[in-house]
MARKE-951054 format. One record per residue (C-alpha): z, x, y; residue number from 1; residue in three letters. Coordinates in Angstrom, 1 decimal. Layout:
REM MARKE-951054
+--------+--------+--------+-----+-----+
|     c3 |     c1 |     c2 |   n | res |
+--------+--------+--------+-----+-----+
|      Z |      X |      Y | NUM | ALA |
...
+--------+--------+--------+-----+-----+
//
This chain:
REM MARKE-951054
+--------+--------+--------+-----+-----+
|     c3 |     c1 |     c2 |   n | res |
+--------+--------+--------+-----+-----+
|  -15.2 |   -5.9 |   -2.4 |   1 | MET |
|  -11.9 |   -7.2 |   -1.2 |   2 | GLY |
|  -11.0 |   -8.3 |    2.3 |   3 | ALA |
|   -7.9 |   -7.8 |    4.4 |   4 | ILE |
|   -7.4 |   -9.8 |    7.5 |   5 | TYR |
|   -5.0 |   -8.1 |   10.0 |   6 | LEU |
|   -3.6 |  -10.8 |   12.3 |   7 | ILE |
|   -1.7 |  -10.1 |   15.5 |   8 | ARG |
|    1.3 |  -12.4 |   16.0 |   9 | HIS |
|    1.2 |  -15.2 |   18.4 |  10 | ALA |
|    2.6 |  -14.9 |   21.9 |  11 | GLN |
|    6.2 |  -13.7 |   21.9 |  12 | ALA |
|    8.8 |  -14.4 |   24.7 |  13 | SER |
|    7.8 |  -11.8 |   27.2 |  14 | PHE |
|   10.4 |  -11.4 |   30.0 |  15 | GLY |
|   13.1 |  -13.1 |   27.9 |  16 | LYS |
|   16.2 |  -11.5 |   26.5 |  17 | SER |
|   14.9 |  -12.0 |   23.0 |  18 | ASP |
|   11.3 |  -11.0 |   23.0 |  19 | TYR |
|   10.9 |  -11.4 |   19.3 |  20 | ASP |
|   10.8 |  -15.2 |   19.4 |  21 | ARG |
|    7.5 |  -17.0 |   19.8 |  22 | LEU |
|    7.0 |  -18.8 |   23.1 |  23 | SER |
|    6.0 |  -22.5 |   23.1 |  24 | PRO |
|    2.4 |  -21.3 |   23.8 |  25 | LEU |
|    2.7 |  -18.9 |   20.9 |  26 | GLY |
|    3.7 |  -21.7 |   18.5 |  27 | GLU |
|    0.6 |  -23.6 |   19.5 |  28 | ARG |
|   -1.6 |  -20.5 |   19.0 |  29 | GLN |
|   -0.2 |  -20.0 |   15.5 |  30 | ALA |
|   -1.1 |  -23.6 |   14.6 |  31 | VAL |
|   -4.6 |  -23.2 |   16.0 |  32 | ARG |
|   -4.9 |  -19.9 |   14.0 |  33 | LEU |
|   -4.0 |  -21.8 |   10.8 |  34 | GLY |
|   -6.5 |  -24.5 |   11.5 |  35 | GLU |
|   -9.2 |  -21.8 |   12.0 |  36 | ALA |
|   -8.3 |  -20.1 |    8.7 |  37 | LEU |
|   -8.6 |  -23.5 |    6.9 |  38 | ALA |
|  -12.0 |  -24.1 |    8.6 |  39 | ASP |
|  -13.1 |  -20.7 |    7.2 |  40 | ARG |
|  -12.0 |  -21.6 |    3.8 |  41 | GLY |
|   -9.6 |  -18.6 |    3.6 |  42 | VAL |
|   -7.5 |  -18.7 |    0.5 |  43 | LYS |
|   -5.4 |  -15.5 |    0.3 |  44 | PRO |
|   -4.3 |  -13.9 |   -2.9 |  45 | ASP |
|   -1.8 |  -11.8 |   -1.0 |  46 | VAL |
|    0.1 |  -12.6 |    2.2 |  47 | VAL |
|    2.1 |   -9.8 |    3.9 |  48 | VAL |
|    4.1 |   -9.8 |    7.1 |  49 | THR |
|    6.0 |   -7.1 |    9.0 |  50 | GLY |
|    9.8 |   -7.6 |    9.2 |  51 | ALA |
|    9.9 |   -9.0 |   12.7 |  52 | MET |
|   10.7 |  -12.6 |   13.6 |  53 | GLN |
|    7.4 |  -13.0 |   15.5 |  54 | ARG |
|    5.5 |  -12.0 |   12.4 |  55 | HIS |
|    7.4 |  -14.4 |   10.1 |  56 | HIS |
|    7.1 |  -17.3 |   12.5 |  57 | ARG |
|    3.4 |  -16.8 |   13.1 |  58 | THR |
|    2.8 |  -16.7 |    9.4 |  59 | ALA |
|    4.9 |  -19.8 |    8.7 |  60 | ALA |
|    3.2 |  -21.9 |   11.3 |  61 | LEU |
|   -0.3 |  -20.7 |   10.5 |  62 | ALA |
|    0.1 |  -21.1 |    6.7 |  63 | LEU |
|    1.5 |  -24.6 |    7.1 |  64 | ALA |
|   -1.4 |  -25.6 |    9.4 |  65 | ALA |
|   -3.9 |  -24.2 |    6.9 |  66 | ALA |
|   -2.3 |  -26.1 |    4.0 |  67 | GLY |
|   -1.5 |  -22.8 |    2.3 |  68 | LEU |
|    1.7 |  -21.8 |    0.3 |  69 | PRO |
|    4.3 |  -20.0 |    2.4 |  70 | ALA |
|    4.8 |  -17.3 |   -0.3 |  71 | ASP |
|    4.9 |  -14.1 |    1.7 |  72 | VAL |
|    6.0 |  -10.5 |    1.1 |  73 | GLU |
|    7.5 |   -8.2 |    3.7 |  74 | VAL |
|    6.3 |   -4.6 |    4.4 |  75 | ASP |
|    8.2 |   -2.9 |    7.2 |  76 | GLU |
|    5.3 |   -0.5 |    7.6 |  77 | GLY |
|    3.6 |   -3.3 |    9.6 |  78 | PHE |
|    6.3 |   -3.4 |   12.2 |  79 | ASN |
|    5.5 |   -2.7 |   15.8 |  80 | GLU |
|    6.7 |    0.5 |   17.5 |  81 | PHE |
|    9.9 |    0.3 |   19.5 |  82 | ASP |
|    8.8 |   -0.9 |   22.9 |  83 | HIS |
|   12.2 |   -0.6 |   24.5 |  84 | ASP |
|   12.7 |    3.0 |   23.5 |  85 | GLN |
|    9.2 |    3.9 |   24.8 |  86 | VAL |
|   10.0 |    2.3 |   28.1 |  87 | ILE |
|   13.5 |    3.9 |   28.4 |  88 | VAL |
|   12.1 |    7.4 |   27.5 |  89 | ALA |
|    9.6 |    7.0 |   30.3 |  90 | HIS |
|   12.3 |    5.8 |   32.8 |  91 | LYS |
|   15.9 |    6.1 |   31.6 |  92 | PRO |
|   17.2 |    3.7 |   34.3 |  93 | ALA |
|   15.4 |    0.9 |   32.5 |  94 | TYR |
|   18.0 |    1.0 |   29.8 |  95 | LYS |
|   19.5 |   -1.6 |   32.0 |  96 | ARG |
|   17.2 |   -4.6 |   31.7 |  97 | ARG |
|   18.4 |   -5.8 |   35.1 |  98 | ALA |
|   17.0 |   -2.7 |   36.8 |  99 | VAL |
|   13.6 |   -3.1 |   35.2 | 100 | LEU |
|   13.4 |   -6.8 |   36.2 | 101 | LEU |
|   14.5 |   -6.0 |   39.7 | 102 | ALA |
|   11.8 |   -3.3 |   40.1 | 103 | ASP |
|    9.1 |   -5.5 |   38.7 | 104 | LEU |
|   10.1 |   -8.4 |   41.1 | 105 | ALA |
|   10.2 |   -6.1 |   44.1 | 106 | ARG |
|    6.6 |   -5.1 |   43.6 | 107 | ILE |
|    5.5 |   -8.8 |   43.9 | 108 | GLY |
|    3.2 |   -9.0 |   40.8 | 109 | HIS |
|    5.7 |   -8.6 |   37.9 | 110 | PRO |
|    3.1 |   -8.9 |   35.0 | 111 | ALA |
|    0.7 |   -6.5 |   36.6 | 112 | ARG |
|    3.5 |   -4.0 |   37.5 | 113 | ALA |
|    4.8 |   -4.2 |   33.9 | 114 | PHE |
|    1.4 |   -3.5 |   32.5 | 115 | GLN |
|    0.9 |   -0.4 |   34.7 | 116 | GLU |
|    4.4 |    0.9 |   33.9 | 117 | MET |
|    3.9 |    0.2 |   30.2 | 118 | PHE |
|    0.6 |    2.0 |   30.1 | 119 | ALA |
|    2.2 |    5.1 |   31.6 | 120 | ALA |
|    5.1 |    4.8 |   29.1 | 121 | ALA |
|    2.9 |    4.5 |   26.1 | 122 | THR |
|    0.6 |    7.4 |   27.2 | 123 | GLU |
|    3.7 |    9.6 |   27.5 | 124 | ARG |
|    4.6 |    8.6 |   23.9 | 125 | TRP |
|    1.1 |    9.4 |   22.6 | 126 | THR |
|    1.1 |   12.8 |   24.3 | 127 | LEU |
|    4.2 |   13.8 |   22.3 | 128 | GLY |
|    7.0 |   13.4 |   24.9 | 129 | GLY |
|   10.6 |   13.6 |   23.7 | 130 | ASP |
|   13.2 |   10.8 |   23.4 | 131 | GLY |
|   11.7 |    8.9 |   20.5 | 132 | TYR |
|   13.1 |    8.3 |   17.0 | 133 | THR |
|    9.5 |    7.7 |   15.8 | 134 | GLU |
|    6.7 |    9.8 |   17.1 | 135 | SER |
|    3.3 |    8.3 |   17.9 | 136 | PHE |
|    1.7 |   10.2 |   15.0 | 137 | SER |
|    4.4 |    9.0 |   12.6 | 138 | ALA |
|    3.8 |    5.5 |   13.8 | 139 | PHE |
|    0.1 |    5.7 |   13.1 | 140 | CYS |
|    0.8 |    7.3 |    9.7 | 141 | ASP |
|    3.1 |    4.5 |    8.6 | 142 | ARG |
|    0.6 |    1.8 |    9.9 | 143 | SER |
|   -2.2 |    3.4 |    7.9 | 144 | GLU |
|    0.0 |    3.8 |    4.8 | 145 | SER |
|    1.0 |    0.1 |    5.0 | 146 | ALA |
|   -2.6 |   -1.1 |    5.0 | 147 | VAL |
|   -3.5 |    1.2 |    2.2 | 148 | ARG |
|   -0.7 |   -0.2 |    0.1 | 149 | ARG |
|   -2.1 |   -3.6 |    0.7 | 150 | THR |
|   -5.6 |   -2.5 |   -0.1 | 151 | ALA |
|   -4.4 |   -1.2 |   -3.5 | 152 | GLU |
|   -3.4 |   -4.7 |   -4.4 | 153 | ARG |
|   -6.6 |   -6.4 |   -3.4 | 154 | VAL |
|   -9.1 |   -6.6 |   -6.2 | 155 | GLY |
|  -12.8 |   -7.4 |   -6.1 | 156 | LYS |
|  -13.4 |  -10.7 |   -4.4 | 157 | GLY |
|   -9.7 |  -11.1 |   -3.4 | 158 | GLU |
|   -8.3 |  -11.6 |    0.1 | 159 | THR |
|   -5.1 |  -10.5 |    1.8 | 160 | ALA |
|   -3.6 |  -11.9 |    5.1 | 161 | LEU |
|   -1.4 |   -9.5 |    7.0 | 162 | VAL |
|    0.7 |  -10.8 |    9.9 | 163 | PHE |
|    1.6 |   -7.9 |   12.1 | 164 | THR |
|    1.4 |   -6.6 |   15.7 | 165 | SER |
|   -1.2 |   -5.2 |   18.0 | 166 | GLY |
|    0.0 |   -1.6 |   17.7 | 167 | GLY |
|   -0.4 |   -1.2 |   14.0 | 168 | PRO |
|   -3.8 |   -3.0 |   14.1 | 169 | ILE |
|   -5.1 |   -0.6 |   16.8 | 170 | ALA |
|   -3.7 |    2.4 |   14.9 | 171 | ALA |
|   -5.5 |    1.4 |   11.7 | 172 | VAL |
|   -8.8 |    0.5 |   13.4 | 173 | ALA |
|   -8.8 |    3.7 |   15.5 | 174 | GLY |
|   -8.3 |    5.9 |   12.4 | 175 | ARG |
|  -10.9 |    4.1 |   10.3 | 176 | LEU |
|  -13.5 |    4.3 |   13.1 | 177 | TRP |
|  -12.8 |    7.8 |   14.5 | 178 | SER |
|  -10.6 |    9.6 |   11.9 | 179 | GLY |
|   -7.9 |   10.1 |   14.5 | 180 | GLY |
|   -5.6 |    8.4 |   17.0 | 181 | ASP |
|   -7.5 |    8.9 |   20.2 | 182 | ASP |
|   -8.8 |    5.3 |   20.4 | 183 | LEU |
|   -5.4 |    3.7 |   20.3 | 184 | TRP |
|   -4.7 |    3.7 |   24.0 | 185 | LEU |
|   -7.9 |    1.8 |   24.6 | 186 | ARG |
|   -7.7 |   -0.6 |   21.7 | 187 | LEU |
|   -4.0 |   -1.6 |   21.9 | 188 | ASN |
|   -3.9 |   -3.1 |   25.4 | 189 | PRO |
|   -6.8 |   -5.5 |   24.6 | 190 | VAL |
|   -5.5 |   -6.9 |   21.3 | 191 | THR |
|   -5.3 |  -10.7 |   21.7 | 192 | ILE |
|   -2.5 |  -12.8 |   20.3 | 193 | ASN |
|   -3.5 |  -14.3 |   16.9 | 194 | THR |
|   -6.8 |  -12.3 |   16.9 | 195 | ALA |
|   -8.1 |  -11.3 |   13.5 | 196 | ILE |
|   -9.4 |   -7.9 |   12.5 | 197 | THR |
|  -11.2 |   -7.8 |    9.2 | 198 | LYS |
|  -11.3 |   -4.9 |    6.8 | 199 | LEU |
|  -13.2 |   -4.7 |    3.5 | 200 | VAL |
|  -12.0 |   -2.4 |    0.7 | 201 | THR |
|  -14.1 |   -1.1 |   -2.1 | 202 | GLY |
|  -15.5 |    2.0 |   -3.7 | 203 | ARG |
|  -16.2 |    3.6 |   -0.4 | 204 | SER |
|  -12.6 |    2.9 |    0.8 | 205 | GLY |
|  -11.6 |    0.8 |    3.8 | 206 | LEU |
|  -14.0 |   -0.3 |    6.5 | 207 | THR |
|  -13.5 |   -2.2 |    9.7 | 208 | VAL |
|  -16.1 |   -5.0 |    9.9 | 209 | VAL |
|  -14.7 |   -6.9 |   12.9 | 210 | SER |
|  -12.0 |   -6.2 |   15.4 | 211 | TYR |
|  -10.0 |   -8.6 |   17.6 | 212 | ASN |
|  -12.0 |  -11.7 |   16.7 | 213 | GLU |
|  -10.5 |  -14.7 |   18.6 | 214 | HIS |
|  -13.1 |  -17.5 |   18.5 | 215 | GLY |
|  -10.5 |  -20.0 |   17.6 | 216 | HIS |
|   -9.1 |  -19.6 |   21.2 | 217 | LEU |
|  -12.5 |  -19.9 |   22.9 | 218 | ASP |
|  -12.7 |  -22.9 |   25.2 | 219 | GLY |
|   -8.9 |  -23.2 |   25.4 | 220 | THR |
|   -6.3 |  -22.0 |   27.9 | 221 | ASP |
|   -4.3 |  -20.3 |   25.1 | 222 | GLU |
|   -5.8 |  -16.8 |   25.2 | 223 | LEU |
|   -3.1 |  -14.2 |   25.9 | 224 | THR |
|   -2.7 |  -10.5 |   25.6 | 225 | TYR |
|    1.1 |  -10.4 |   25.9 | 226 | ARG |
+--------+--------+--------+-----+-----+
//
């Protein structure tokens, strides 16, 4: 059988004007991830990233730390959903970032307030609300299609590394486990930065053998969800 490691990007710049850049902590996480891949003896035959900057930077730092070639291919199917659009569809006033930040600050616990708001916004999206260029089901379809394209390229005994986001990983795992998208709302919020989800591919198709594994962060103060 072949193996596919779906890796969530390291911590991005939450609360900054350019979320897509890794934070200083995220850069350290990516290096630690690469060291863990080297310790496991992972030598990928295929390396794929989504098209986002946080995917590319996580891959570059991890591959360098692991002593692996930085020869990667891009598949936009592994891109995250549009967070900004999901938030604005839930509350149009948040099209102005200053309004969102002011509301979060007013509550007193900005991170907690954002998580509660974002949970409501994503639930609206999954239930088929309007105001989106990509529906939830279409997002899950493209995430599954992307991982199946990768699986087609992984032969017996071969390995692929995929640097992506938490949303696509949760979409793929949920479908492989349950055959549908119902698990996504429970899986997506708990996906850890640089966590590894392992799939195997063979005659019986794709199978999830581990989800959200993050042992390389144990015993550190670097574990983050956002």
